[in-house]
N, C-alpha and C positions, 0 to 999 in steps of 0.2 A: 330270312334268306329266301325261303320258298315264295313268299309274297312278292319280293323284288323280282324274282325270276318270272313269276306269272305276269306281273305288270309289264316287264320288259317284253315278254312274249306277246302280250295283248297289244302293246304299243307298236311292235314290229309288224304284227298282222294288220293293224289299222293303217299304218304308214304305207304298207304294200297295197292295201285296198284303195287308199286315197290316191296313190300314184297311178294305179290302173284307171280309176275314175277320171283323173285329169287327162290321161291319154285319150279316153273315150270322149271327153268333153271337147278336146282339141279337134276331134273328128266330127263334131256336131251332134253328139249324143245328148239330147235333152234330159233323158231319164237319169243319166249319170250325174248331170248337174243338179237335178232334184235330190238325189241321194246325198250328195255333198252338202247341199243347202240344208237339208233336214238334219244332218249329222252335226253341223257347226253353228246353226243359226242362234240357238239359245246361248251357247257359250260366248259367241262373238257379240251378241246383243248385250249381255251382262257386262262384258269387258268395255264396250263402247259407252254403256250407260254409266259405269263407274268412272270412266275417264272424263266424260263430258258433263255429268251431273244433269242431264236433260234427256228425257224420254224421247221426245220428237227428234232431237238431233241424233240420238243413238239409233233410232229407226232409219233415219236418212243415211247415216254412216254404214249401217249394216247392209242396206240396199246397194250402196256404192261399192262396198267390199265385194259383193257377189257380181256386180257389173264388171269390176276390174278383173276378178277371177276369170270370168267368161271371156273377156277380151284378151287376156294374157295366157290363156290355157296352152296355146301353142309354144309359148316361151318358157313354160314351167319345166324345170329340170328334175326328172324323177329321182335323182339321188338326193334331192333336198328334203328337209324335214317339212312336210306339208303343213302341219299345225303351226310350226314356227313361221313359215312363209305367209300363211293367211293372216296370222296375228300381226305380222310386220305390216301388211297392207292396212289392217284395221288401225294399228298404232299410228301410221303415217297419216291416215285420214283424220283421226282424232286430233292429232297435233295441228294439222292444217285448219280444222274446224275451230279449235281453240284460238289459233292465231287470228282467224278472221272474225271471231265472235267478240263483241264488246260487252255482252250481257252474260252473266253466269246465273243459272237457275239454281235454287237451293237443292241440295242433294237429299233425296228421300228414298233410302234403300228399303225402308220398311215394306213397301209394296212388293219387293222381290223376295223377301224372307217369308218362308212359310213357318210361322211360329206355332208351336204346339199349343192347343187350347189350354192346357194345364200349366203353361210356362209361368214362372213367377213374374210379378210385375217388375221387380228390379232387373231380372234377366232381359226383359223387353226393353227397359230403359237403357241398359248397358249396350245392347245391340244397336239401338238407335243412336246412342252417343258415339259408339265406335264408327258407325257409318258416317256420321257428321264429321268426326275427327279425321277419318281417312279422306273425306272430300276436301278438308281444309289443309291437308299436307301440301307443301310445294310440289309442283308438277313432277319434278324428277324423282322425288321420293314416293309420291302417290303411285306413279306408274310402276315402279319397282315392287312396291308392296302389293299392289293389285295382281301383278303377274305372278308373284310368289305365293301370296296367301289365298287369293280368291281363285286364280286360274291354275295353281299347282305346278307351275313350270320350275325346272331346276335352275340353278344359278347360270349354268352354261347356256341353257336355252334362252334365258332372259338376256344374256350378253349377245347372243345371236340375233334375237328379235330387235333389241334396241341399238345394236351396233356399238356397244360400250365394252370396255375391258371387263374381265371377270372381277378384278379388284374393285372397279368402280361400281359394278352391280352389287357386290357384297356390301360395300360401304353404304350405298343408297338404301338397301334393305335394312341394314343395321340402324342407320340414322332415322329412317322412317319409323321403325319399331320403337326406337328410343323416344322419339317425339310422342308417339301414341301412348307409350307407357307413362310418360311424364304427365301428359294432359289427362289421361284417364285416371291416373293415381290421384290427382288433385280433385277431380270430379267425384270419384268414389269416396274420398275422405269427406267431402261436403255432403254427399248423399247420406252417409252414415251419421253425420252430426245432426242432420235434420230429423232423424228418426228418434 
């Protein structure tokens, strides 16, 4: 209960700060833009990378997200959820890139994971396999799982970002998790049989 209150308080403070930064950006404040960029660049890059399975495409998408943020700063509504708003921009860009792309690059999340040097070999294999399986999920399930499991958004926030109903979001996360459990279960069984 105390943890929830602290998280809610921190989120409210960040949202207020983000709204103020957007007001400053709309008035041409480049320093405010840099603050928002530094606050969200890593999170948005990881999101774009997981959605696109391509490091260069994710870098391009990230750059375009912030170009659009800058261009639309005057239209931003302070009562909005800034994190949801900027993720919606990133989401729409990723969807457009996927539609326009004919080639998909293999997903390699291992570069993004900082694995403890003492981690067990099987733990590393499991993480790699999980990243591979997340990348292979159908787009609608992959997006929902990434937003929930990697980005930490609530079901309501995901519904807001994706423009889907709460029931649809819950189903997509459930179905994505179920597919991952099934695929990883078979893989783990095979791994243990090989030993």
